[in-house]
N, C-alpha and C positions, 0 to 999 in steps of 0.2 A: 504494501499499500504507500502511495507517496506521502512525504511528510508535509503536513499541513502548516507552512510555517510563513505564509503571505496572507493578507487580507484583501479580499475582492469584494466591492459593493457593486450590485447590478442595480441601477437606478432607472426607473422607466415610466412613462406614461401610456396608457392603453385605452382606447374608448370602447371598441366592441370585441376587445379580447386577442387579436392576432399578435401584437407586440406583448403582451402579458403572457402568452404561450411562448414565444421567442425568449422572453427574459426568463422564464422558467427552465427552459433548455441550456440557455448560456449559464445560468446560475448551477444546474446539476453538473454541466461539463467542467465547469471552475472548480466545483468542489471535488470531483473525481481525479482532476488534474493535480490537486494538492494545495487547494486554498480554503481558507475558511471564509464562508460567503455570508454576505447578507443581502437579501432580495427585498428592495422597497419600492414603493411606488410615489410619484409625484401628487400632490394634493389636487383634487377635482375643482376647477373654476367655474364650470358650465352650471347653469341653474338646473335645479331638479326637474323642471317641467321639460326640459331640452333632452335629458336623460330618460324621463319616463316615456317620451314621444317615440323613442328607438328602442324596440324590444331587445335587441342585441347590446346595445349601450346598457340598459338596465340591468340584463343578465350578467354582463361582465363586472359591473359595479357590485352586484351582489356576491359574485363568485369570488371577487378579490377583495372583500371587505376585510378580511382576516390579515391581509399583508399591511405591514406597518408603513404609515407614511414616511418618507425621506426627511431626515433632519440634517443639519449641518455636522453633527457628530458622527453621521455616518461616513461622510467624505474625509473628516478628521482621522477616522478609525481605519479607513482603507489606504493600502498600498497601491491599489489600482481601482479605477471606477469605469464602468462599462455603462453607458447611459442609452437608453432606448426610447424613440419616438416613431409614431406614424409620421406621414408627410402632410404639411399643411401648406398649401401653395409652395411646395418646394423648400419648406422651411420646417423647424421643429415647432411642435404645438405651444401655444400659450402657457400649458400646465408646466411642462418642463422648463420652457425659457423662464417661466417666474421663479421656479426653484433655483436655476443657475443665476439669474440676477441677485436673489438673496445672499449669494455666497461673496458678495463685495467685500465685506469685512474681512473675511478669511483671505481673500485674494490680496487685499492691502497688507496684511500681515505675513504674506508670502508662505502662508500654510497650504496652498493648493500647487504649488510647485513641486517638481521632481516627482511626482506621481505619474503612474501609468494611466492612459485613457484610451478608451476606444467607444465605437457605437454601431447601433443597429436600427433598423427601420423597416416599414411595410407602407404599402401604398394600395389603392383599390384597383388601379390601372398600370399597364406597362408603361414605363417612361413617365411614371407620375410624380417624379421628384425625389426619387430614393437617393440618387448620388448627390444632387444639390442639397438635401436635407442633411446628409451626414457631412459635407464639407461645410455647410453653414454652422453645423454643432462644433466642428473641428477648429472654427474661428476662435471660439470661446476657450478652448484647450490651449491654443497658442497663447493666448492673453494669461491664461493659468501659468504659463512656463511649464506645462505638463509635458510628458514624454508620449507621443502618440504611437500606438501600436496597431496596426491595421493588418488583415490577413493577407493583403495583395493575392499575389498568384503563387503563394508558397506551396501549394498542395494541387495535385492534379483535379481534385473535385471542384477547385475553385474555377475552372474554365467550364463547368457544367451551369453554374449561378451567375458567372460572370460579373461579380460586383467585387473589386479590390478594395473598396473603401470600409465595408462591413457587412456584416450578415442583413439581407432584406428579402422580402417576400412579396409578391403580388397576390392580393386576395381580399378576403373579408370574412366575416362570419359564416359564410356559407362555402368558403373555399379553404379546407384546412390546409395547415403547413405540409409541404410536400418535403420528399427525402433530401432534395437539394437544399432546402432551407434548413432541416435538421443537421444535415452535414457541415454547412457553413456555420451555424452556430456552436457546434463541436470545435471546430477547427479554429475559430476566432477564440473561444475561451481558452483552449490550450495554449494558443500563442500568447495570450494577456498573460497566462499563469506563468508560462516559461520565461517570458521577458521581465515580468515582475521578480520572479525570483532571483534571476541573474542580476537585474539592477540592485535590487536590495541587498543581496549577499556581496556584490561587488563594492558598493559604497560602504559596507560595514567593514570589510576588510581593508579599504583604503583609507578609512579614518583613523 
């Protein structure tokens, strides 16, 4: 069994459940690869009337109610953070963006730097903004002084899903995750854990 000597926080927002399922897969794979993992969700901002009007949204809200909301302490605890968001007009959701925006105080203190970061996403249509969403997310990571670890094309399976920026899936509540997305989630989680261990131990030995 791998030694669990790094901390990975998987922090996501999901409306109808696709990103929530990806988050669970990534969290499970990271734990299997040798990380202590926290799975956390961003707080909901939408009005209850909007949620209730969409059966899939309401079902996901009920199904994930037991997952703790992300706090600043989760990022402080983590050696690596993997963020997940559906695409919203080619960008991250307002829910995840609000969480990121509240980290300004920690950023000013330098407490977000030198951690590993990565991201994952989903959209309802092909070319629906998946790559631009991840690239937009990564703008924030550069400001943090974070260490970006993406899957790239480091595994032959990545040529099947075709997204070097992070795990992604085209679908919705009626289109379950396929094997390509599941494999991509595992590859990304394993790569994040691998480099988080290398960076953490390397810095410890060098200090």
